C-alpha positions as CSV (number, residue, x, y, z in Angstrom):
1,X,-74.2,15.3,-32.3
2,X,-77.2,13.0,-31.4
3,X,-76.9,9.1,-31.8
4,X,-79.0,9.2,-35.0
5,X,-76.9,11.9,-36.4
6,X,-73.7,9.9,-35.7
7,X,-75.2,6.9,-37.3
8,X,-76.2,8.8,-40.5
9,X,-72.6,10.2,-40.5
10,X,-71.2,6.6,-40.3
11,X,-73.5,5.6,-43.2
12,X,-72.4,8.6,-45.2
13,X,-68.7,7.8,-44.7
14,X,-69.4,4.2,-45.7
15,X,-71.1,5.4,-48.9
16,X,-67.9,7.5,-49.6
17,X,-65.9,4.2,-49.6
18,X,-64.1,4.8,-46.3
19,X,-63.0,1.7,-44.6
20,X,-64.3,0.7,-41.1
21,X,-61.0,1.8,-39.6
22,X,-61.1,5.2,-41.1
23,X,-64.8,5.6,-40.0
24,X,-63.8,4.5,-36.5
25,X,-61.1,7.2,-36.3
26,X,-63.5,10.0,-37.6
27,X,-66.5,9.0,-35.5
28,X,-64.7,7.8,-32.4
29,X,-66.8,4.6,-32.5
30,X,-65.7,0.8,-32.2
31,X,-65.4,-1.1,-35.4
32,X,-68.0,-3.6,-34.2
33,X,-70.4,-0.7,-33.7
34,X,-69.8,0.6,-37.1
35,X,-70.4,-2.9,-38.5
36,X,-73.8,-3.1,-36.6
37,X,-74.8,0.2,-38.0
38,X,-73.9,-0.7,-41.6
39,X,-75.7,-4.0,-41.3
40,X,-78.8,-2.5,-39.9
41,X,-78.9,0.1,-42.6
42,X,-78.4,-2.6,-45.4
43,X,-81.2,-4.7,-43.8
44,X,-83.5,-1.5,-43.9
45,X,-82.7,-1.1,-47.6
46,X,-83.4,-4.6,-48.4
47,X,-86.6,-4.6,-46.5
48,X,-87.8,-1.5,-48.3
49,X,-86.9,-3.1,-51.6
50,X,-89.0,-6.1,-50.6
51,X,-85.9,-8.4,-50.6
52,X,-85.9,-9.2,-47.0
53,X,-89.0,-10.6,-45.3
54,X,-90.1,-9.1,-41.9
55,X,-89.1,-11.3,-39.0
56,X,-92.0,-12.3,-36.8
57,X,-91.0,-12.8,-33.3
58,X,-94.3,-14.6,-32.5
59,X,-93.6,-18.1,-33.4
60,X,-96.0,-21.1,-33.2
61,X,-95.4,-22.9,-30.0
62,X,-98.1,-25.5,-30.7
63,X,-96.2,-27.0,-33.8
64,X,-93.2,-27.9,-31.5
65,X,-93.1,-31.3,-30.0
66,X,-93.5,-31.6,-26.2
67,X,-90.0,-33.0,-26.0
68,X,-88.5,-29.9,-27.6
């Protein structure tokens, strides 16, 4: 199973209302990794629905004071 396939399996199990502990046992992943996969999936859904703005890593340095 590839990494993408495992992540899709985690998402599928979550949609089947399995808890993180059950998913961890079935996929042999850490609970923190499962949480990260689910969070990333939810952010992607929100972004597709227009509920989450794209984050722009390029921020305006000129607007900061010289002391900052």
